[in-house]
Steps between C-alpha positions, in 0.01 A plus 500: 500500500783740587663431166173576313454832683864603438470404133176703472661806655809467272273476193297800614814700565634420156174596340486840667871566427497386134394844378641693797739792443719667757584865437730764648526867429412833643309822465574865529246757597505874523234700680429820683483479876170634641662583833814679388416601145829361362558212266537147635699227328384140560714186429335162514695181435261211456484124458193297407364174369233449239297190583324504164401753231253672730631479861829590663647614836808685602659737744661841453719714720406865467759765589422873497698809592426830674438380776633146445220244515497131424238231466470133420204431273380148426237482224267285305486580123191445275544535128148567380537585134748470216516695176791392280821542699328721766362338816267693729553407864427596859725443800321450833771606743558510876760740637708495815777757562594814681693826516688644790331324795155462349354168377288521186260255330266493207278290272472613137381399157735623232396464136761499231614387157774256406647516144703205378817628328642149442412159632714568805481877551193705590427867559253548789326810625261553798284807430274534810447393855190458707497382858543564869825591679602623845771563744531500880199726556327564167309309236404632157324391185705564186412540138794605280466520124836543320649658821825312566450268202779243471673347196743213489667207318472135588683189393331157494692181563 
């Protein structure tokens, strides 16, 4: 019985991983800070895994300056439409991070577009964010359209 269960799990794992793709890359964003009025540069190295042509998951590390903030953002990716080499997607992301001595958190949906340059290289942009975020003493609802949009390149293995 144990051999049968182990064999079934192995076959199931191979089935799910047959079309799976791991990817690495990163994004760059430039926005205007609402608190200070200056520009804010965002760097986001990222690693992810496509389970199939519609579903993926990953994690990104987001680093911003002025003041320096960081966050770790695991996400679930849903690719809901494809038009030629363009894929329309949405990342459903949780965020945990901080700046100075303040812990921050958030839950966001971030729609975007992926454009396949080659079989291995893709250009990705996230164009909006809707969600809830907070810090030590505050919580806010966010809707950002094109504010702090991000662009990046990714390589699939």
